[in-house]
N, C-alpha and C positions, 0 to 999 in steps of 0.2 A: 891719734891724729884728729880726734873729734875736738872741735873748737869750743866755743863758749856755750854750746847747747841751744843757741837761738835757732829756731826752725829753719830760717834761710841759710844759716851757716851749715847745718846738717844736710840740707838739701843740696847745697853747692858742693859739699864734700861727696855726697852720694853721686852726683852728676860727674864729678871728677873721677871717681872710682869706675863708673860705667865707661867713661872715655878711656881710661887705662885698660880696662878689660877688653873693650872693642879693639883698641890698638894692639894689645898683646895677641889677641886672636888673629887679627889680620897679619901681623908680623910672622906669627908661627906658621900660618898657611903659606905665606910667601917663602919662608925658609924651607918648608917641606917641598914645595913645588920647585924651588931653586936647586935643591939637592939633586933633582933629576933633570935639570936643564929646562924647566918650564916656568911660565908665569902662573900666578893664581888663576887668571882668566883662562889660560890654556888648560889647566887642570879641570876647571869647571866644564869646559866644552868636552874634554875627554870623558868625564863622568857621564855627561848627558848622552854622548854617542854610545857609550857602553850600555846604557839603559835601553837602547834601541828606540826606533821611531823618532829620531832626532830631526827636528825641523828648525833650521836656522832662524827663520822669521819668528817662530814662537819663542825660541830661546831668547832672542833679542828683546822681545816684548816682555817676557817674565823677568828679565834682568835689567830692565830700563836701559838697554843698550841700543846702539844703532845696528841696522843690518850690515852696514859697511864695516863696523868694528868686528862683528861676528865673522864676516867673510875674510877679513884680515887674519883673524885667529885661525880659521880653517886653513888658509893658505900656509900659515906658519907650521901647523901640525902636519899638513901634507909634505912640506919641505923637510920636516924632521922625520918623515916616513912613519909617523905614528898612527895615521889614519889613511884610509883609501876611500875613493868616491866612485860611484857608478850610478847607473839608472836604477830606480826603484822597480822591484819585481811586480808591484801592484799598480803603479802608475808611472808609465814611461816618461811623463813630463817632470817628475820629481827626481832629485838626486838622493841616493842612499849612501850614508856615511858609515863606515865600519872601522873598528880598531884593527890595526895590523898586529902581527905577532909582537913586534917591538912596542907598540902602543899598549898591548895587554900586559907586557912585562913592566912597563913604566907605571901603569895604573896599579898593578899588584904591589909594586914596591911602595907607592904612595899610600895605599890602603894599609899595608903592613906598618909603615911608620906612623900613620894616624892611629892605629890600634895601640901601638906602643905608647904614644902620647896620652891616649885616653886612659890606659892602664896606669901610667905614671902619675897623672894629674887627677882625673876624675874618680878612679877606683880607690884612691886613698881617702876620699871623703865618705862620711857616713851616708847610708841610704836616706836617713831623715834630712841631712843637710842638702842632698841632691833634690829631694822632694820639695823642700822649702824654697830652694833656688828656682825650680821649675814653676812653682806657684807664684812666686814673686815676679820672676821675669815675664811670665805669661800675663799677669795682671798689669805690670808696667807697660808691656807691649800694647795691650788693648787700650790702655789710657792714652798712650802716645798716638796710636792710630786714630782713635776717636777724636782726640784734640786736633790732629792734623786734618781731619775731614770736616771740621766745623768752622774752619776759618774762611 
């Protein structure tokens, strides 16, 4: 698929491949979440709640999301009975979110499916290929972040 060898042609092809990879990753996460009746966003909130010390405002900030969007997701998860909410044991002014038994089952199923995907896709690559990918993706990420901060 490499075109005429012109640097911009190669770069445009690399950008197109990166776009395909990003879209494939996003679609796969959506498929995994959809298989258990969740959106990708709901899955992300479940993962954060499972890690404990979940704070909706901090979650919204780290995900470039609004507090209203996170609140909506929490209501959806409450309606699905995957999480429960109560007062924090350490600070009665804060809410504590916990996975219910059903939430733990859903999250376990998602994690099991994710491991199966990793085994099928990533573990078939050589260790050296994975290391090269990490190095390249890390360097490209740094360059994109640096460029984005200089404009």
